[in-house]
Every structure is written in structure tokens, then in C-alpha cells.
BAFI-93700 format. One record per residue: y negated, x, z negated of N, C-alpha, C, O, CB in turn; residue in one letter. Coordinates in pm, whole numbers, padded with zeros to 5 digits. Glycine has a CB too. Layout:
REM BAFI-93700
+--------+--------+--------+--------+--------+--------+--------+--------+--------+--------+--------+--------+--------+--------+--------+--------+
:   n_py :   n_px :   n_pz :  ca_py :  ca_px :  ca_pz :   c_py :   c_px :   c_pz :   o_py :   o_px :   o_pz :  cb_py :  cb_px :  cb_pz : residu :
+--------+--------+--------+--------+--------+--------+--------+--------+--------+--------+--------+--------+--------+--------+--------+--------+
:      Y :      X :      Z :      Y :      X :      Z :      Y :      X :      Z :      Y :      X :      Z :      Y :      X :      Z :      A :
...
+--------+--------+--------+--------+--------+--------+--------+--------+--------+--------+--------+--------+--------+--------+--------+--------+
REM end
This chain:
REM BAFI-93700
+--------+--------+--------+--------+--------+--------+--------+--------+--------+--------+--------+--------+--------+--------+--------+--------+
:   n_py :   n_px :   n_pz :  ca_py :  ca_px :  ca_pz :   c_py :   c_px :   c_pz :   o_py :   o_px :   o_pz :  cb_py :  cb_px :  cb_pz : residu :
+--------+--------+--------+--------+--------+--------+--------+--------+--------+--------+--------+--------+--------+--------+--------+--------+
:  03316 : -02209 : -00600 :  03426 : -02144 : -00666 :  03494 : -02246 : -00757 :  03429 : -02305 : -00844 :  03379 : -02019 : -00746 :      M :
:  03621 : -02266 : -00738 :  03698 : -02357 : -00820 :  03776 : -02275 : -00922 :  03870 : -02204 : -00887 :  03793 : -02445 : -00733 :      K :
:  03736 : -02285 : -01048 :  03797 : -02201 : -01152 :  03944 : -02233 : -01175 :  04020 : -02144 : -01213 :  03722 : -02217 : -01281 :      L :
:  03985 : -02355 : -01152 :  04125 : -02390 : -01180 :  04221 : -02307 : -01096 :  04335 : -02282 : -01138 :  04148 : -02538 : -01154 :      S :
:  04179 : -02263 : -00978 :  04266 : -02179 : -00895 :  04260 : -02033 : -00939 :  04336 : -01951 : -00890 :  04227 : -02191 : -00748 :      S :
:  04170 : -02001 : -01030 :  04151 : -01863 : -01075 :  04202 : -01842 : -01217 :  04159 : -01750 : -01286 :  04003 : -01826 : -01067 :      Q :
:  04294 : -01926 : -01261 :  04351 : -01913 : -01395 :  04497 : -01871 : -01381 :  04575 : -01937 : -01313 :  04339 : -02047 : -01476 :      I :
:  04532 : -01761 : -01446 :  04668 : -01708 : -01437 :  04714 : -01663 : -01575 :  04633 : -01619 : -01657 :  04674 : -01589 : -01335 :      K :
:  04844 : -01673 : -01602 :  04897 : -01624 : -01730 :  04902 : -01471 : -01732 :  04899 : -01406 : -01628 :  05037 : -01681 : -01756 :      P :
:  04909 : -01417 : -01850 :  04911 : -01271 : -01864 :  05033 : -01210 : -01794 :  05026 : -01096 : -01747 :  04912 : -01232 : -02014 :      I :
:  05142 : -01283 : -01786 :  05261 : -01231 : -01716 :  05231 : -01208 : -01568 :  05284 : -01115 : -01508 :  05379 : -01328 : -01733 :      S :
:  05148 : -01293 : -01510 :  05108 : -01275 : -01369 :  05026 : -01148 : -01354 :  05044 : -01073 : -01258 :  05027 : -01398 : -01319 :      Y :
:  04937 : -01123 : -01449 :  04857 : -01000 : -01446 :  04947 : -00878 : -01452 :  04928 : -00782 : -01377 :  04755 : -00998 : -01563 :      L :
:  05044 : -00880 : -01540 :  05134 : -00767 : -01554 :  05214 : -00742 : -01427 :  05236 : -00626 : -01389 :  05229 : -00789 : -01671 :      K :
:  05257 : -00847 : -01361 :  05343 : -00834 : -01243 :  05265 : -00807 : -01115 :  05322 : -00756 : -01018 :  05425 : -00958 : -01227 :      A :
:  05136 : -00843 : -01111 :  05060 : -00834 : -00986 :  04926 : -00761 : -01001 :  04829 : -00796 : -00934 :  05036 : -00973 : -00932 :      H :
:  04919 : -00662 : -01086 :  04792 : -00596 : -01117 :  04722 : -00541 : -00992 :  04603 : -00567 : -00972 :  04815 : -00482 : -01215 :      A :
:  04793 : -00468 : -00908 :  04731 : -00409 : -00789 :  04679 : -00517 : -00694 :  04569 : -00504 : -00640 :  04832 : -00318 : -00715 :      A :
:  04757 : -00622 : -00675 :  04717 : -00733 : -00588 :  04593 : -00803 : -00644 :  04502 : -00839 : -00569 :  04834 : -00833 : -00572 :      E :
:  04591 : -00821 : -00774 :  04476 : -00886 : -00840 :  04349 : -00804 : -00820 :  04244 : -00859 : -00785 :  04503 : -00906 : -00991 :      I :
:  04359 : -00675 : -00841 :  04243 : -00588 : -00825 :  04192 : -00592 : -00681 :  04071 : -00597 : -00658 :  04278 : -00443 : -00866 :      I :
:  04281 : -00589 : -00587 :  04243 : -00597 : -00446 :  04173 : -00730 : -00417 :  04070 : -00733 : -00350 :  04368 : -00580 : -00355 :      R :
:  04229 : -00838 : -00467 :  04171 : -00971 : -00445 :  04033 : -00984 : -00510 :  03941 : -01040 : -00451 :  04265 : -01080 : -00499 :      H :
:  04019 : -00932 : -00631 :  03889 : -00937 : -00700 :  03782 : -00864 : -00620 :  03670 : -00912 : -00607 :  03900 : -00877 : -00841 :      L :
:  03817 : -00749 : -00566 :  03722 : -00672 : -00486 :  03683 : -00744 : -00358 :  03568 : -00735 : -00314 :  03781 : -00538 : -00452 :      G :
:  03777 : -00815 : -00299 :  03750 : -00886 : -00173 :  03673 : -01016 : -00196 :  03580 : -01047 : -00122 :  03880 : -00916 : -00101 :      D :
:  03712 : -01091 : -00298 :  03656 : -01225 : -00317 :  03530 : -01227 : -00403 :  03441 : -01309 : -00382 :  03758 : -01315 : -00380 :      S :
:  03523 : -01136 : -00500 :  03410 : -01135 : -00593 :  03419 : -01245 : -00698 :  03329 : -01259 : -00781 :  03281 : -01150 : -00517 :      G :
:  03527 : -01323 : -00695 :  03544 : -01430 : -00792 :  03617 : -01378 : -00916 :  03706 : -01295 : -00904 :  03622 : -01548 : -00730 :      E :
:  03579 : -01426 : -01033 :  03646 : -01381 : -01155 :  03786 : -01443 : -01168 :  03815 : -01544 : -01104 :  03562 : -01416 : -01279 :      P :
:  03869 : -01382 : -01249 :  04002 : -01433 : -01276 :  04014 : -01453 : -01427 :  03982 : -01363 : -01505 :  04113 : -01335 : -01223 :      L :
:  04060 : -01569 : -01467 :  04077 : -01600 : -01608 :  04224 : -01579 : -01643 :  04313 : -01634 : -01578 :  04031 : -01747 : -01641 :      I :
:  04248 : -01500 : -01746 :  04384 : -01470 : -01791 :  04410 : -01548 : -01920 :  04331 : -01546 : -02014 :  04404 : -01316 : -01812 :      I :
:  04525 : -01615 : -01921 :  04562 : -01692 : -02040 :  04673 : -01621 : -02116 :  04751 : -01544 : -02060 :  04605 : -01835 : -02001 :      T :
:  04678 : -01650 : -02244 :  04786 : -01601 : -02330 :  04826 : -01717 : -02419 :  04742 : -01773 : -02490 :  04743 : -01473 : -02414 :      Q :
:  04952 : -01753 : -02417 :  05003 : -01868 : -02493 :  04924 : -01995 : -02459 :  04896 : -02077 : -02547 :  04995 : -01840 : -02644 :      N :
:  04888 : -02010 : -02332 :  04820 : -02130 : -02287 :  04671 : -02136 : -02314 :  04606 : -02233 : -02276 :  04881 : -02245 : -02350 :      G :
:  04615 : -02034 : -02377 :  04471 : -02030 : -02406 :  04403 : -01925 : -02321 :  04455 : -01815 : -02301 :  04447 : -02001 : -02556 :      E :
:  04284 : -01959 : -02269 :  04205 : -01861 : -02195 :  04164 : -01749 : -02291 :  04108 : -01775 : -02397 :  04080 : -01927 : -02130 :      A :
:  04192 : -01625 : -02253 :  04164 : -01510 : -02341 :  04069 : -01408 : -02279 :  03988 : -01348 : -02349 :  04292 : -01442 : -02378 :      K :
:  04079 : -01387 : -02146 :  04006 : -01279 : -02083 :  03957 : -01324 : -01946 :  04023 : -01401 : -01876 :  04094 : -01152 : -02071 :      V :
:  03840 : -01274 : -01909 :  03790 : -01292 : -01772 :  03783 : -01154 : -01709 :  03725 : -01061 : -01766 :  03650 : -01365 : -01770 :      V :
:  03841 : -01142 : -01590 :  03839 : -01016 : -01517 :  03754 : -01037 : -01392 :  03769 : -01137 : -01322 :  03984 : -00967 : -01480 :      I :
:  03665 : -00941 : -01364 :  03584 : -00950 : -01242 :  03562 : -00811 : -01185 :  03576 : -00711 : -01255 :  03449 : -01020 : -01269 :      Q :
:  03528 : -00808 : -01056 :  03505 : -00678 : -00992 :  03373 : -00620 : -01041 :  03289 : -00692 : -01095 :  03505 : -00692 : -00837 :      D :
:  03355 : -00491 : -01022 :  03239 : -00420 : -01076 :  03108 : -00467 : -01015 :  03008 : -00477 : -01085 :  03255 : -00270 : -01054 :      I :
:  03108 : -00498 : -00884 :  02984 : -00545 : -00820 :  02938 : -00676 : -00882 :  02819 : -00694 : -00911 :  03004 : -00563 : -00669 :      R :
:  03030 : -00768 : -00903 :  02996 : -00897 : -00964 :  02949 : -00876 : -01108 :  02854 : -00941 : -01153 :  03117 : -00993 : -00961 :      S :
:  03014 : -00787 : -01180 :  02976 : -00759 : -01318 :  02833 : -00704 : -01323 :  02752 : -00748 : -01404 :  03074 : -00660 : -01383 :      F :
:  02804 : -00607 : -01237 :  02669 : -00548 : -01236 :  02564 : -00651 : -01197 :  02455 : -00653 : -01254 :  02664 : -00430 : -01138 :      E :
:  02597 : -00737 : -01103 :  02503 : -00842 : -01062 :  02478 : -00938 : -01178 :  02365 : -00980 : -01201 :  02556 : -00918 : -00939 :      Q :
:  02582 : -00972 : -01250 :  02568 : -01060 : -01367 :  02480 : -00994 : -01472 :  02394 : -01060 : -01531 :  02706 : -01094 : -01426 :      T :
:  02501 : -00866 : -01497 :  02420 : -00794 : -01596 :  02273 : -00790 : -01555 :  02185 : -00808 : -01639 :  02474 : -00651 : -01615 :      Q :
:  02247 : -00765 : -01427 :  02109 : -00762 : -01378 :  02044 : -00899 : -01391 :  01927 : -00910 : -01429 :  02104 : -00714 : -01233 :      E :
:  02118 : -01004 : -01359 :  02067 : -01140 : -01371 :  02033 : -01172 : -01516 :  01929 : -01231 : -01545 :  02169 : -01242 : -01317 :      T :
:  02120 : -01133 : -01607 :  02095 : -01158 : -01750 :  01972 : -01082 : -01797 :  01893 : -01135 : -01876 :  02217 : -01118 : -01834 :      M :
:  01954 : -00960 : -01751 :  01836 : -00882 : -01789 :  01708 : -00950 : -01740 :  01610 : -00957 : -01813 :  01845 : -00738 : -01733 :      A :
:  01710 : -00999 : -01617 :  01593 : -01068 : -01563 :  01564 : -01196 : -01640 :  01448 : -01228 : -01667 :  01614 : -01101 : -01416 :      L :
:  01668 : -01269 : -01676 :  01649 : -01391 : -01754 :  01591 : -01361 : -01892 :  01509 : -01438 : -01943 :  01783 : -01466 : -01769 :      L :
:  01632 : -01251 : -01952 :  01577 : -01210 : -02082 :  01429 : -01177 : -02069 :  01349 : -01213 : -02156 :  01654 : -01089 : -02138 :      K :
:  01392 : -01109 : -01961 :  01251 : -01075 : -01937 :  01169 : -01202 : -01919 :  01059 : -01214 : -01973 :  01236 : -00983 : -01813 :      I :
:  01222 : -01297 : -01842 :  01152 : -01424 : -01822 :  01137 : -01500 : -01954 :  01031 : -01556 : -01981 :  01227 : -01511 : -01721 :      L :
:  01242 : -01502 : -02035 :  01235 : -01570 : -02165 :  01131 : -01504 : -02255 :  01056 : -01574 : -02324 :  01373 : -01570 : -02234 :      A :
:  01125 : -01372 : -02254 :  01025 : -01300 : -02334 :  00885 : -01335 : -02286 :  00795 : -01360 : -02367 :  01049 : -01148 : -02325 :      L :
:  00866 : -01338 : -02155 :  00736 : -01374 : -02100 :  00695 : -01515 : -02138 :  00580 : -01540 : -02176 :  00737 : -01360 : -01948 :      G :
:  00788 : -01608 : -02130 :  00759 : -01747 : -02168 :  00725 : -01757 : -02316 :  00635 : -01833 : -02354 :  00879 : -01837 : -02137 :      N :
:  00795 : -01681 : -02400 :  00766 : -01682 : -02544 :  00625 : -01628 : -02569 :  00551 : -01682 : -02651 :  00870 : -01599 : -02622 :      R :
:  00589 : -01521 : -02499 :  00455 : -01464 : -02516 :  00348 : -01563 : -02469 :  00241 : -01571 : -02529 :  00443 : -01332 : -02439 :      Q :
:  00376 : -01636 : -02363 :  00281 : -01738 : -02317 :  00267 : -01846 : -02425 :  00155 : -01886 : -02458 :  00328 : -01802 : -02183 :      I :
:  00380 : -01892 : -02480 :  00377 : -01995 : -02584 :  00300 : -01948 : -02708 :  00235 : -02028 : -02775 :  00519 : -02034 : -02624 :      D :
:  00307 : -01818 : -02738 :  00238 : -01762 : -02854 :  00093 : -01727 : -02824 :  00020 : -01681 : -02912 :  00310 : -01638 : -02902 :      E :
:  00051 : -01749 : -02702 : -00088 : -01721 : -02664 : -00117 : -01574 : -02642 : -00233 : -01534 : -02641 : -00178 : -01773 : -02769 :      G :
: -00015 : -01495 : -02625 : -00033 : -01350 : -02603 : -00050 : -01323 : -02454 :  00032 : -01256 : -02392 :  00087 : -01269 : -02660 :      K :
: -00158 : -01377 : -02399 : -00183 : -01363 : -02256 : -00326 : -01317 : -02232 : -00414 : -01336 : -02316 : -00156 : -01495 : -02183 :      V :
: -00347 : -01258 : -02118 : -00480 : -01216 : -02074 : -00497 : -01270 : -01933 : -00404 : -01259 : -01852 : -00498 : -01059 : -02081 :      V :
: -00610 : -01325 : -01902 : -00631 : -01380 : -01768 : -00631 : -01269 : -01664 : -00662 : -01154 : -01695 : -00764 : -01458 : -01761 :      S :
: -00594 : -01305 : -01542 : -00593 : -01207 : -01433 : -00733 : -01152 : -01410 : -00750 : -01034 : -01382 : -00538 : -01271 : -01303 :      A :
: -00834 : -01237 : -01422 : -00973 : -01193 : -01404 : -01010 : -01086 : -01506 : -01076 : -00988 : -01473 : -01070 : -01312 : -01414 :      A :
: -00966 : -01106 : -01632 : -00997 : -01008 : -01736 : -00926 : -00876 : -01709 : -00983 : -00769 : -01732 : -00956 : -01062 : -01874 :      A :
: -00804 : -00881 : -01661 : -00729 : -00759 : -01630 : -00797 : -00683 : -01516 : -00812 : -00562 : -01523 : -00583 : -00792 : -01593 :      V :
: -00836 : -00754 : -01412 : -00902 : -00690 : -01297 : -01034 : -00627 : -01340 : -01066 : -00515 : -01301 : -00927 : -00792 : -01184 :      I :
: -01109 : -00700 : -01419 : -01237 : -00648 : -01469 : -01213 : -00522 : -01553 : -01286 : -00423 : -01539 : -01311 : -00755 : -01554 :      K :
: -01112 : -00526 : -01637 : -01075 : -00412 : -01722 : -01037 : -00291 : -01636 : -01080 : -00179 : -01664 : -00959 : -00450 : -01815 :      H :
: -00957 : -00315 : -01534 : -00912 : -00205 : -01447 : -01029 : -00143 : -01372 : -01035 : -00021 : -01353 : -00807 : -00255 : -01348 :      L :
: -01121 : -00226 : -01329 : -01237 : -00175 : -01256 : -01328 : -00092 : -01344 : -01393 :  00001 : -01296 : -01316 : -00289 : -01196 :      R :
: -01333 : -00123 : -01471 : -01416 : -00046 : -01564 : -01347 :  00084 : -01605 : -01413 :  00178 : -01648 : -01449 : -00129 : -01689 :      R :
: -01213 :  00088 : -01593 : -01138 :  00209 : -01627 : -01118 :  00227 : -01777 : -01100 :  00339 : -01825 : -01209 :  00328 : -01573 :      G :
: -01120 :  00118 : -01852 : -01099 :  00128 : -01996 : -00950 :  00144 : -02027 : -00864 :  00112 : -01945 : -01155 :  00005 : -02069 :      K :
: -00922 :  00194 : -02148 : -00783 :  00223 : -02184 : -00710 :  00105 : -02241 : -00588 :  00097 : -02221 : -00779 :  00334 : -02281 :      E :
: -00772 :  00013 : -02311 : -00699 : -00100 : -02367 : -00779 : -00227 : -02351 : -00902 : -00224 : -02340 : -00666 : -00077 : -02515 :      S :
: -00707 : -00339 : -02351 : -00773 : -00470 : -02337 : -00820 : -00522 : -02470 : -00878 : -00631 : -02477 : -00680 : -00571 : -02273 :      L :
+--------+--------+--------+--------+--------+--------+--------+--------+--------+--------+--------+--------+--------+--------+--------+--------+
REM end
């Protein structure tokens, strides 16, 4: 994806809204809208937005897991299996 081809002024958005929405749905690529020469807004289709949100959630979970590992808040797999086989409520 080449972002330079996906940058348009706000006047383009106003004049071509329906076309932009159709293109976003087909391509899945975001569109950057500028105002007075500055990037102000990114527009993307709902599927891409949801995928981005899911990816961010997974990355947050991974970061949390890594932090817990760094803090030593871990239990070995063997200990968990042993615990499950005994049927105890907490480790």
C-alpha cells in the first residue's frame, strides 16, 4: 500500500463522498484527508477498522503476558497439569 496515493484534500472528500466510500469498501486501504495541507483524518472501511481493533487487542494481551513473565508471575506447565489432575481450586 502506497500512502502517497491515498492522500486527498477535504474538498475531494466533499465532492466524491459516495465514490470514496465505495472505493474504501473494495480496496480496504485507508484514505488520509488533509486540511490546509496537513493530514487531519484517516478514513477506513469497517472491516479494516475491526481487524485493526482485534490486532491491537491481541498485541495488548501479548504485552501483558510478556510483562507478567518479566515479573516472574508464571507457573510451569507441569505444575498446572499436576494441579488440574488433583482438582484443586487455586495454584
